[in-house]
N, C-alpha and C positions, 0 to 999 in steps of 0.2 A: 338459692338452693344448692348445696354442694353435693358432688357426686362422691359416693362412698363405694370403695372397692374392697372386697374381701369375701371370705367364705361365710355361709349361713351358719347360724348356730346348729342347725340340724347336721350340716355336713361335718362339723368340727366334732360333735358328740358321737358320731359314728366311727371316729377314728380310735385307734387303741389309745390307752391311757399313756400320756406322756406330760411333759412340763408344758409344751404348747397347748394341749388341750385343757389343762388345769388353769393356764393363764386366761384362756378365752372363756372358761366357765366362770372364773372370778370376775372378769370384766362384765359379763352379762348380768350376774348378780347384783354387782354394784350399781349397774345401770338401772336394773328393776328396782332397786331400793330408791335410787334417785328419783325416778319417775313417781313412785308412790308418795314420796315426801313432798314432792312438789305439787301435790293435789291437796294438801292439808287444809289450806283456806277454804276449799270447797265445802268442808264440813260445816263452816259457820254460814255459808251462802245457801246451801241446799241439804240441809241435815235430813229432811224428809225422804231423800233420795238414797239413803244408806241401805245396805244389805238388810233384807228382811230375815232376820236370824231365827230359825225354827226353835221350838222349845226342845230342851234336852230329851225329854220323854219321846216326842214325836220323831226327833232325828234318830234316837236308838232303835225305835220300831222299824223305821225305814231301812236303816242299815242292816237290821236282823233280817228283814224280808229279802234284801238284796243278797245278803250272805247265803240264805237258804236256796236262793235261785241259782247260785253257782255250785252248789253241791253240797252244803253243810247240813248234816242230819243229826246234829247234836241236840240234846235235850232243851227244849224251848226256854225254860228259866235260865239254864246255865248260859245259853247263847245271849238272852236278853241281858243278863248282868253284865257280860262282857262288852256288849254294844253300849250299854249304859256308861261305862267307864270311858270308852272312846268318845261318846257323845258330849261327855262333860269336859273332856280335853279340847274338843272342837268348838263348841258352842259357848263356853263361858269366856267372857271378854273377848269378843270375836275380832274387834279392831279391823273393820273392813276398810279397804282403801280403794279409791277411784283409780281406775287404769283399764288396760286392755282386758277384754274377756273372750276375745276369739283368739285363743293362744295357739300360734304356729311357729314352731322353732325355725322354720325357714324364712320367717319374717323378721328375723333378727340377723343383722349383718355385723360381722366382727371386722371393723376397720381398724387402721393404724392407731387412731385416737381412742378406740374403745368401741362397746357394742352400740349400735344404731338400730332403734325399733322402728319398724315399719307398719303401715296400716293401723291406724289408731281408731278405727271404727269396726265394730261397736265398742264402746267403753261402758264401764259399770262398776258397781261396787262388789268387791270380792275379797276373801281372806288372802293375805300375802302367801300363806303356806299353800294354798290351793293353786295359785298362780305358778309358784315355784314347781310343784309336782307336775302341773300341766306342761310346763317347759322341759323338765329334766328327768322325770321318773322313769319313763320308758326307754331312756337311753342308757340307764345305769347298768353297768356290765357285770357288776358283783357286788358283794356286801361291802367291801373296801371302798368301791366307787361310791356307794350310797352314804357311807360314813364320811367321806371326803366331801361330797357335794353338800351334805347336811352341815358340816362345820363351816363351809362358805356362806351358807345361809344364814346361820345364826351369828356369824361375824357381821354381817350387814344389816341383819334384823335382830338385835339383841333383846328387844321386847317380847320376843318368841322365846320358845324352850324346846328341847329335843323330845319331850313326851308329846307335846302338841304337834310337832311336825311328824313324828311317827304315826300318830293317829290319822293325819292327813294321807300319809303314805298308804295305810290300809284301805282307807276310803277311796283313794284314787285308784289303786290296783284292783280292788273288787268292782269298782264301776267300770274300769276298762275292760276286765274279763268279761262282764256281763254285756257290754256294749258290742264287743267283737263276736261273741257267741250269738247274740240276737241278729246281727248283721249277717252272719255266715248261715244261720239256719232259718232265716226268714223265707216264707213261701213266695213272697213278692219277688218281682224281678229286680235284681240289683242293679246299681248305676254302673258298676264295673262288670265286665264279662266274668263268668264263674271261674275260667281257668286262671284269672288274675285275682280275684277276690278271695277264693278259697285258700290258696298258699299264703296269701297276705294275712288273712284272719288267723289261720292256724299258727303261723309264726307269732303273731301278737298275743294269741291266747296262751301259747306256750311260755312266752316271756313273762306275762302276767302271773301265771301260776308259779313260775320260778321266783318272782319277786315276793310272792306270798309265803314262800319258805324262809325268808329272811327275817329273822327276829329282831326287834329294835328296843326302844326304851319304853314304850307305852305296854304296861302289863295287860290291860284289856285287849289291845291290838294283837299281842302275842297270844292270848288265849284264843281269839278268833282265828289266828293263823293255824295254831295247833288243831283246832276243830276242823279245819279245811284240809289238813294235810292228807288225810285218808282219801278225800274225794279226787285228788290229782295222781294217785299211784297207778 
């Protein structure tokens, strides 16, 4: 076993945008693509273990419920139609890939020879776009950063497309916003002291709300973002 020295992906993504940060990001995305393609043979061995893909209607209804929970008060039919379009982008031809499902950017070390992924347990079937969003979305600093990171992903995952990735961004950002709100507002005793958790949660909530103002390539996702905009004023 070799020793790998270098910063974690989380440390690098927190830095200001520069060529070093971009090179590290590209290295990580290439490594993620390499890992997923290395598991293609598993499809033939254990195809029954692939991701259980929800039906489009079921997914759309779940996304609409989640969107209402974070503050959307739009007409039910209008919201449902937009969520239906997002669901179609995500659920059609899902191409699940076997790999890491406990996504922690601090578990990726950026060494001299490239990205090294630590802690491969648990593993499971996930969409490539979902993994990418889990690693990178919360560290995106502005719309330009998201556009750049998206181009890196699509270069390494040409079987995907920008509309599909944008639909995943919406799903990720709404899910993150809801999770942090629930954690902050839960009446149960939190695992962290309140004076630590509340500022952390408030910062994450503000960041998710900011990302939900960034319009992208998915028409349905943009309609949902527009519906949500009034809730964050």
